[in-house]
C-alpha positions as CSV (number, residue, x, y, z in Angstrom):
1,M,85.6,77.6,134.4
2,A,85.6,77.3,130.7
3,K,83.7,80.2,129.4
4,E,85.7,82.6,132.0
5,R,88.6,82.5,129.8
6,I,86.4,84.1,126.7
7,P,87.0,87.5,126.1
8,D,84.1,89.6,126.2
9,W,84.2,90.5,122.6
10,L,84.6,87.2,121.7
11,N,80.6,86.5,122.6
12,S,79.8,90.1,120.7
13,S,77.3,89.0,117.5
14,L,79.8,91.0,115.8
15,W,81.9,88.1,115.5
16,S,78.9,85.3,114.6
17,T,75.2,84.5,113.9
18,T,73.4,82.8,115.1
19,P,71.8,80.2,112.2
20,S,68.1,80.6,111.5
21,V,65.9,77.3,111.3
22,D,66.2,77.5,107.6
23,D,70.0,77.8,107.7
24,R,69.5,75.0,110.0
25,L,69.3,72.3,106.9
26,H,71.6,73.7,104.6
27,R,74.5,75.0,106.5
28,F,76.3,71.8,105.5
29,S,76.0,72.0,102.0
30,L,78.4,72.1,99.6
31,S,77.8,75.9,99.0
32,P,76.7,77.3,102.6
33,T,75.3,80.8,102.9
34,T,77.5,83.4,104.7
35,T,77.8,83.4,108.5
36,T,79.6,86.3,109.2
37,T,79.0,89.9,109.0
38,T,79.2,93.4,110.8
39,A,76.1,93.9,112.4
40,A,74.9,96.9,110.4
41,A,75.4,94.4,107.4
42,A,73.5,91.9,108.4
43,V,70.8,94.2,108.9
44,S,70.7,96.3,105.7
45,E,72.5,94.9,103.3
46,P,74.0,91.5,101.3
47,I,77.3,90.6,101.7
48,V,78.8,90.8,97.5
49,Q,81.8,88.6,96.9
50,P,84.5,90.2,95.0
51,T,85.5,88.8,91.7
52,V,88.3,88.2,89.3
53,P,89.9,91.6,88.6
54,V,89.4,92.3,85.0
55,S,93.3,91.8,82.6
56,P,94.4,95.1,81.4
57,P,94.6,96.1,77.9
58,A,97.4,94.8,75.7
59,A,98.2,98.1,74.7
60,A,98.5,100.0,78.3
61,S,101.9,101.4,79.0
62,R,103.6,101.1,82.2
63,P,101.9,103.6,84.8
64,Q,104.1,106.3,86.1
65,Y,102.9,106.2,89.3
66,T,100.3,109.6,89.3
67,V,97.1,109.6,91.2
68,T,94.1,108.5,88.7
69,F,91.4,106.3,89.2
70,Q,89.3,104.4,86.9
71,K,86.4,101.7,87.4
72,Y,87.5,98.2,87.0
73,E,85.3,95.1,85.7
74,F,85.6,92.1,87.7
75,R,85.9,89.1,85.9
76,D,88.1,86.1,84.0
77,P,91.4,88.1,82.0
78,I,90.8,85.4,79.7
79,D,87.2,85.0,79.7
80,K,86.5,88.4,77.5
81,N,83.1,88.2,76.6
82,S,81.9,86.5,80.1
83,N,79.2,88.7,81.6
84,N,78.4,89.0,85.4
85,N,75.4,86.7,85.0
86,S,77.7,83.9,83.6
87,N,77.1,80.2,85.4
88,D,80.8,79.3,84.5
89,N,82.8,81.3,87.0
90,D,81.7,81.7,91.1
91,Q,83.5,84.6,90.7
92,N,81.8,87.1,87.7
93,A,79.5,88.3,90.6
94,S,80.4,91.4,92.2
95,P,79.6,95.2,90.9
96,S,82.3,96.8,89.1
97,G,83.6,99.7,90.2
98,V,86.0,100.8,93.4
99,S,84.8,101.6,96.6
100,P,85.9,105.1,98.4
101,D,88.4,102.9,100.6
102,D,89.9,101.2,97.4
103,I,90.0,104.9,96.1
104,S,92.1,106.4,99.0
105,R,94.5,103.7,99.4
106,Q,95.3,103.4,95.5
107,A,96.4,106.8,96.4
108,Q,98.6,106.4,99.0
109,L,100.0,103.3,97.6
110,L,100.9,105.6,93.9
111,A,101.9,107.8,96.1
112,E,104.4,105.6,98.4
113,L,105.6,104.1,94.9
114,S,106.5,107.5,93.8
115,K,109.2,108.0,96.1
116,K,112.7,107.7,95.4
117,V,113.1,105.3,98.0
118,V,110.1,103.3,99.0
119,N,109.7,103.4,103.3
120,F,108.7,99.7,103.6
121,R,106.9,100.3,106.8
122,E,104.4,102.7,105.4
123,L,104.1,100.4,102.3
124,R,102.6,97.1,105.0
125,R,100.4,99.1,106.3
126,I,98.9,100.2,103.3
127,A,99.1,96.8,101.6
128,S,97.5,95.4,104.7
129,Q,94.4,96.6,104.2
130,G,94.0,95.5,100.6
131,I,95.4,96.6,97.7
132,P,93.0,98.2,95.2
133,D,93.6,96.1,92.1
134,G,94.4,98.0,88.5
135,A,96.9,99.9,87.4
136,G,99.7,97.7,88.1
137,I,99.8,98.3,91.8
138,R,99.6,94.6,93.1
139,S,102.2,93.3,90.9
140,T,104.7,96.1,92.0
141,V,103.6,96.2,95.5
142,W,104.2,92.3,95.7
143,K,107.6,91.9,94.3
144,L,108.6,94.6,97.1
145,L,107.0,93.0,99.8
146,L,108.5,89.4,98.9
147,G,111.7,91.3,98.6
148,Y,112.3,90.8,94.9
149,L,112.7,94.2,94.5
150,P,114.7,96.9,96.7
151,P,113.4,99.6,97.9
152,D,115.4,101.8,96.0
153,R,113.6,102.6,92.4
154,L,116.8,103.5,90.6
155,Q,117.9,99.5,90.8
156,W,114.5,98.1,89.7
157,S,116.0,98.2,86.4
158,S,119.3,96.5,86.6
159,E,118.0,94.4,89.6
160,L,115.2,92.8,86.8
161,A,117.7,92.4,83.8
162,K,119.7,90.4,85.9
163,K,117.0,88.1,87.6
164,R,116.0,87.6,84.4
165,S,118.6,86.6,82.9
166,E,119.7,84.3,85.5
167,Y,116.2,82.2,85.3
168,K,116.5,82.0,81.5
169,Q,120.1,80.3,81.7
170,F,118.1,78.0,85.2
171,K,115.8,76.9,82.3
172,E,118.1,75.7,79.4
173,E,120.7,74.3,81.7
174,L,117.7,72.4,84.0
175,L,115.2,71.7,81.2
176,M,118.0,70.2,78.2
177,N,116.0,67.2,77.3
178,P,118.4,64.6,76.2
179,V,115.7,62.8,74.3
180,S,116.0,65.7,71.7
181,V,120.1,65.5,72.0
182,F,119.4,62.2,71.0
183,F,117.2,61.9,68.2
184,T,119.3,65.3,66.9
185,F,122.7,62.8,66.8
186,F,120.8,60.2,65.0
187,I,117.3,61.4,63.7
188,P,117.6,64.6,61.3
189,G,114.7,67.4,61.9
190,F,114.1,66.0,65.4
191,L,114.4,69.2,66.8
192,N,113.4,71.7,69.5
193,V,111.6,69.2,72.1
194,S,109.8,70.8,75.2
195,V,110.0,68.9,78.0
196,A,106.0,68.7,78.3
197,S,106.9,66.3,75.3
198,Q,109.1,63.9,77.2
199,T,106.5,60.7,78.1
200,E,105.4,60.7,74.5
201,I,109.1,61.1,73.2
202,T,110.4,58.2,75.5
203,R,107.6,56.0,73.5
204,K,109.2,56.7,70.3
205,L,112.6,56.6,71.7
206,E,111.6,52.8,72.7
207,K,110.4,51.7,69.3
208,S,113.0,53.8,67.4
209,A,115.5,51.5,65.6
210,V,119.0,53.2,65.8
211,D,121.1,50.6,65.7
212,D,121.4,50.6,61.4
213,H,125.6,51.3,61.7
214,S,125.5,51.5,58.3
215,K,122.8,54.6,57.2
216,S,124.4,56.5,60.1
217,E,127.9,56.5,58.9
218,S,126.9,57.8,55.3
219,S,124.8,60.2,56.6
220,G,127.7,61.4,58.3
221,L,125.7,60.6,62.0
222,L,127.6,59.5,65.3
223,S,128.0,55.9,65.1
224,R,127.3,54.0,68.3
225,S,131.7,54.1,69.4
226,Q,130.8,57.9,69.4
227,V,128.6,57.9,72.0
228,T,130.3,58.6,75.6
229,H,128.8,56.9,78.5
230,G,127.2,59.7,80.3
231,E,125.1,60.2,76.9
232,H,124.1,56.5,76.4
233,P,120.4,56.1,77.9
234,L,121.1,53.1,79.6
235,S,123.8,54.5,81.5
236,L,122.7,54.8,85.1
237,G,126.2,57.0,86.0
238,E,125.2,59.7,88.5
239,S,126.8,62.2,85.8
240,S,124.8,60.1,82.7
241,I,122.2,63.2,81.6
242,W,119.4,60.1,81.0
243,N,120.0,59.0,84.3
244,Q,118.6,61.7,85.7
245,F,116.3,62.4,83.4
246,F,113.9,59.5,83.8
247,Q,114.4,59.9,88.0
248,D,112.7,63.3,86.9
249,T,110.2,62.0,84.7
250,E,108.3,60.7,87.2
251,I,108.1,64.2,89.0
252,I,107.3,66.4,85.6
253,E,104.2,64.1,85.0
254,Q,103.0,65.2,88.6
255,I,103.4,68.6,87.8
256,D,101.7,68.0,84.4
257,R,98.7,66.9,86.0
258,D,98.4,68.8,88.5
259,V,99.2,72.1,86.7
260,K,96.1,70.9,84.2
261,R,94.3,71.4,87.4
262,T,94.4,74.5,88.6
263,H,91.8,76.4,88.9
264,P,89.6,74.8,85.9
265,D,87.2,77.5,86.5
266,M,89.2,79.9,85.1
267,H,90.2,80.9,81.9
268,F,93.4,82.1,82.4
269,F,94.8,78.6,83.9
270,S,92.2,76.2,82.5
271,G,90.8,75.3,78.6
272,D,92.1,75.2,74.9
273,S,93.1,78.9,74.4
274,P,96.9,79.8,73.4
275,L,96.6,81.8,76.3
276,A,95.7,79.3,78.5
277,K,98.0,76.7,77.1
278,S,101.1,79.2,77.6
279,N,100.2,79.9,80.8
280,Q,99.9,76.3,81.8
281,D,103.6,76.0,79.9
282,A,105.0,79.1,82.4
283,L,103.7,77.5,85.3
284,K,105.0,73.9,84.3
285,D,108.7,75.0,83.6
286,I,108.6,77.2,87.2
287,L,107.7,74.1,89.4
288,I,110.5,71.6,87.1
289,V,113.2,74.4,87.6
290,F,112.7,74.8,91.2
291,A,112.3,70.9,91.9
292,K,115.4,70.5,90.5
293,L,117.1,73.9,92.1
294,N,115.6,72.4,95.2
295,P,116.5,67.8,95.7
296,G,115.9,67.9,99.1
297,I,112.3,68.9,98.7
298,R,111.3,69.0,95.1
299,Y,108.1,69.0,93.9
300,V,104.9,68.4,96.0
301,Q,101.2,68.3,95.3
302,G,100.0,71.8,96.1
303,M,102.7,73.8,95.2
304,N,100.9,74.5,91.9
305,E,97.8,76.4,93.9
306,I,100.2,78.6,95.8
307,L,102.1,79.6,92.4
308,A,98.8,80.4,90.7
309,P,98.1,83.8,92.2
310,L,102.2,85.3,91.9
311,F,101.4,84.1,88.0
312,Y,98.3,85.8,87.8
313,V,99.0,89.1,89.3
314,F,102.3,89.5,87.4
315,R,101.0,87.6,84.0
316,N,98.4,90.5,84.1
317,D,100.5,93.5,85.1
318,P,99.0,96.3,81.9
319,D,103.0,96.7,81.1
320,E,104.0,94.2,78.1
321,E,107.2,94.1,79.2
322,M,106.7,93.2,82.9
323,A,104.0,90.6,81.5
324,A,106.1,89.3,79.5
325,A,108.7,88.2,82.2
326,A,105.8,87.3,84.6
327,E,107.2,83.8,84.3
328,A,111.1,84.6,85.2
329,D,109.6,87.0,88.3
330,S,107.1,84.4,89.5
331,F,110.2,82.0,89.7
332,F,112.0,84.1,92.4
333,C,108.9,85.8,93.9
334,F,107.7,82.3,94.5
335,V,110.9,80.7,96.1
336,E,111.3,83.7,98.6
337,L,108.0,82.4,99.4
338,L,107.8,79.0,100.0
339,S,111.1,79.9,101.8
340,G,109.0,80.9,105.1
341,F,106.7,77.8,104.1
342,R,109.3,74.6,102.8
343,D,109.6,72.8,105.9
344,H,106.2,72.4,105.5
345,F,106.9,70.0,102.4
346,C,109.2,68.2,103.4
347,K,108.1,64.7,104.9
348,Q,110.4,64.2,106.8
349,L,110.4,67.1,109.1
350,D,106.7,66.4,109.8
351,N,107.2,65.5,113.3
352,S,109.4,68.0,113.9
353,T,109.5,71.2,115.7
354,V,109.4,73.1,112.6
355,G,107.2,70.4,110.5
356,I,103.9,70.9,109.5
357,R,102.5,69.3,112.7
358,S,104.2,71.3,114.9
359,T,102.8,74.6,113.0
360,I,99.2,73.0,113.2
361,S,99.6,72.3,117.1
362,R,100.6,76.4,117.3
363,L,97.1,76.8,115.6
364,S,95.2,74.8,118.5
365,Q,97.4,76.3,121.3
366,F,96.9,79.8,119.7
367,L,92.6,78.9,119.5
368,K,93.4,77.6,123.1
369,E,94.3,80.6,123.8
370,H,91.5,83.0,122.8
371,D,88.5,80.6,122.6
372,E,89.0,77.6,125.2
373,E,85.1,77.5,125.1
374,L,85.3,76.5,121.6
375,W,89.2,74.2,121.3
376,R,87.6,72.3,124.2
377,H,84.2,71.2,122.2
378,L,86.7,70.6,119.0
379,E,89.0,69.0,120.3
380,I,87.7,67.0,122.8
381,T,84.5,66.6,123.2
382,T,83.9,66.2,119.2
383,K,87.4,65.2,118.3
384,V,87.7,67.2,115.2
385,N,91.5,66.8,114.8
386,P,93.0,70.2,113.8
387,Q,95.0,68.4,110.6
388,F,91.3,67.0,109.2
389,Y,90.9,70.7,108.4
390,A,94.0,72.6,108.9
391,F,96.5,70.8,106.8
392,R,95.2,72.6,103.6
393,W,94.3,76.0,105.6
394,I,98.1,76.2,106.1
395,T,99.6,74.7,103.1
396,L,98.0,76.0,100.6
397,L,97.6,79.6,102.0
398,L,94.2,79.8,102.3
399,T,94.1,79.6,98.0
400,Q,91.2,76.4,98.1
401,E,89.1,77.7,100.4
402,F,87.9,80.8,99.6
403,N,87.5,82.5,95.6
404,F,90.4,83.8,93.7
405,A,89.8,87.4,94.4
406,D,89.3,86.6,97.9
407,S,92.6,85.0,98.2
408,L,94.3,87.6,96.6
409,H,92.9,90.0,99.4
410,I,94.1,87.3,102.5
411,W,97.6,87.3,100.6
412,D,98.3,91.2,100.5
413,T,97.9,91.2,104.1
414,L,100.0,87.8,104.6
415,L,102.6,89.2,102.5
416,S,102.2,92.8,104.4
417,D,103.3,90.9,108.3
418,P,107.2,92.0,109.3
419,E,107.0,89.1,111.1
420,G,106.4,86.6,108.0
421,P,102.8,85.1,106.6
422,L,103.0,82.4,108.7
423,E,102.0,84.5,112.0
424,T,99.5,86.0,110.0
425,L,98.1,82.8,108.8
426,L,97.7,81.1,111.7
427,R,95.4,84.1,113.0
428,V,93.5,84.4,110.2
429,C,93.4,80.5,110.3
430,C,91.9,81.0,114.6
431,A,89.8,83.8,112.9
432,M,87.9,81.3,110.9
433,L,87.2,79.4,113.5
434,I,86.1,82.1,116.4
435,L,83.4,83.5,113.0
436,V,81.9,80.4,112.8
437,R,81.6,79.2,116.6
438,R,78.3,79.1,116.8
439,R,77.4,76.8,114.6
440,L,80.4,74.6,115.7
441,L,79.5,74.6,119.7
442,A,75.7,73.4,118.3
443,G,77.8,70.7,115.9
444,D,78.8,67.2,116.3
445,F,82.3,65.3,115.0
446,T,80.4,65.2,111.4
447,S,79.0,68.7,110.9
448,N,82.1,70.2,112.4
449,L,84.3,68.5,110.2
450,K,81.9,68.7,106.6
451,L,82.0,72.6,107.7
452,L,85.7,73.6,108.2
453,Q,86.6,71.3,105.1
454,N,84.0,73.6,103.1
455,Y,83.9,76.8,104.9
456,P,81.1,79.2,103.9
457,S,81.3,82.4,102.2
458,S,82.6,85.1,104.1
459,N,83.4,88.7,104.4
460,I,86.7,88.6,103.7
461,S,87.7,92.3,105.1
462,H,85.6,91.5,108.0
463,L,87.8,88.0,108.8
464,L,91.0,90.5,108.2
465,Y,89.5,92.7,111.2
466,V,88.4,89.7,114.0
467,A,92.4,88.3,112.3
468,N,94.2,92.1,113.4
469,K,91.6,92.0,116.2
470,L,93.3,88.6,117.8
471,R,97.0,90.5,117.4
472,S,96.0,93.3,119.5
473,Q,94.6,90.8,122.1
474,A,97.8,88.9,122.1
475,S,99.8,91.5,122.1
476,N,98.0,93.3,125.3
């Protein structure tokens, strides 16, 4: 009876392929091979994964949205000397150039962005198919889709200036380090202390001898009697900047550890280069400001992975002015994006109707509606709880399941959905299950869990096609 619930289109060889004998030996390895292709591609040509787009030249000026086409190399923008055969980065394995479809979409997007007032409906339609790399198109389109830029182009400059000034004020107020204030009073020359150095400075503070009253009087520095209660390091008052500082230290240290682990295979985020360090500092400041402005959520592990694509795209804008303001722009876009998922990061809401478990249950129900046989095999026969794999899929917006360039393509579609990214995210997750349904139906608990926690390489355009097919099936 369950099989009768399966639509005919799901049984087509278009959605999955039967693994060969050799494939069974390796299909659960840490580097699984692609198992989903179109019928034609399965016969004639292999699937080639796109790589991280190259950073535009630093001297490039802001595009005027005229229709010009270039070939763009796909490689880590910070690793200028890398080649396509490099083993350092899995994403350096794609031919340069753009496809005819990319050229067509680029022309359509440039034409839309050239209008005085952007047509959001048309912009979403085009962007949902994937935004071509280069010319700063994705940076501008994402800002529009996230509501950071208004549809009226004449308002862009004033709106950007307002938001960037607001973020600067946030940093000045929220990233103030009371340690630096303390040392300014008691130890001359100890200025410009960064937030990232708070732990080290605290240790120095504990070792410092500041009880030399006579010395402070002779040097003109404040004596102990002149330090107010709120400014004293031992103050436990709610208004004490020191009390808040020590409460924040644990979160700041967690942010620092997570940021350093962000995409370690990409020189843009990892390494000892000055630019990589600068990018890490920007990510840390954004997350710290967000945590302080949102005391109900603060910082939760994984937020750095959601922030990374936004900052990467904005930081690689060919306009130097736009790239320089990537931190402020990323902050507001991060806030807007997370507003639709913030309940997933609130532990108190885990068991509520808006928490992460409720969302995972929606995915389970969605799979049951579209492929009851697969749902029954996973959750009843093999007892694979969807929380074992879907928790990471949903909370991190699939950033850990695919290579970085493919994640950007998926995000183009997520951000373009007028219903919000969550609805499209659930459809994509369901499509991921359907595309490997034959392997899942043939597997047991152990093999299926390993497969879903290490999702195989896929044709992302085909995956998004299947996800869109699920939308049309649901509407019918």
